[in-house]
C-alpha angles and dihedrals in degrees: 000000000000096000141015094212111128091357126125120236128185119208129191120205089028095149095086147349120019093354092058092045090050090053093053095045092048093047090054087056091054096258118149115227142221107190131191138177140143090239105084096189096048092044092052091051093051093047093048093051093046092052089057087063090067104255133116112261131188125183136198137177103238132168103209090206089069109081098197092049092053093048090048090050092051090053090047092052092055091045092052100038102028093235143009126223104180143022121202106199094199107141113113147147136207136227135188127196142099124276089246094045098046123089122227086247090063091058093044091051097051096041091051091059107028100039109017090041089058092046092048091050093047097048094041095051103031097082091048093047091050089051090056089062096230132044154115140240114213117192119187114219120157142238080265087065086068103032129038128216136187113264093025102083095125094047093042091050093052095046096044086052091054090051095050092044094049096045090052090047092051092054092049091051091048090054092047095050089207099149093257125106138179138219132193116217122211111189122188118206109338122185098244135121093264094107093047092052096039119119110233134168133201093253082090087079088072092063106023104028088235133103121233096270093049092048091050092050093049090048090053096045102041111021107038102082112135120077121236088238092058091045092052092051092050091049094049092047090049093052092049088050089049092234118180094210123030115196119195123200136008090271092058092050091047095049092044089053092048092051091049094049096039106025094169104013093060088076091063090049091052094050092046092051092047092050088052092048092048090052093056097036096088091050092050091048090050093052092048092051092048091050091050091052 
């Protein structure tokens, strides 16, 4: 795809964050939109704003974890728009907790959305995108699909799975020469609601020295740096350049570089830095409390 003008793009998780920003950027380029989310209010707001930019917009409440619902939505998109050229599998959730402290249900929940949601979107839309003659599949992984961290096993597992799935898909499409391509997106810290809505448990204290609320607050304050608008622009530019891997943010580039240079040793660096942080965490908390008083 050399342009999004007069194309049709489907976006999951369009009710907020990167999904909403993608909708607005694509609409400004003359791309018609099929939007979905589980958040009816957020979805309606995105759709209304996108329509004001002069493109055709459809919307549907879709839980990406439900295979039949995603396939039905893909068929509906083609029926309403006549074709579809791209799918942005963007919907995702986060989870924090140790392997020992997590329940099986925690892993099942996050894999159903982060991995199976991407697979459902890919398989549901791929035949329709091929039929359009030209298109792209965009699957959102994470920097944690490149780089693992203690307390993030569920999230790491889901995002590594998206990466492996998408890289295999891209090679298959290259071999087929069918006019369709695929990119895997690895955002660093993006200023979205993902930390606020993340499921976390206090087993994190065993590896970070913080409870779930403290970990969530630190994540929000220190790690979420890039705006959704910037992320959307990087993604769109990456798709138009037909990149295999799209990194977003200085943190993503730095961690990708570390993993490439130190593919095994980086784990020791992470554990050493977390031990150091845990040692000073009580002192920092004490100073903050004293200042508040």
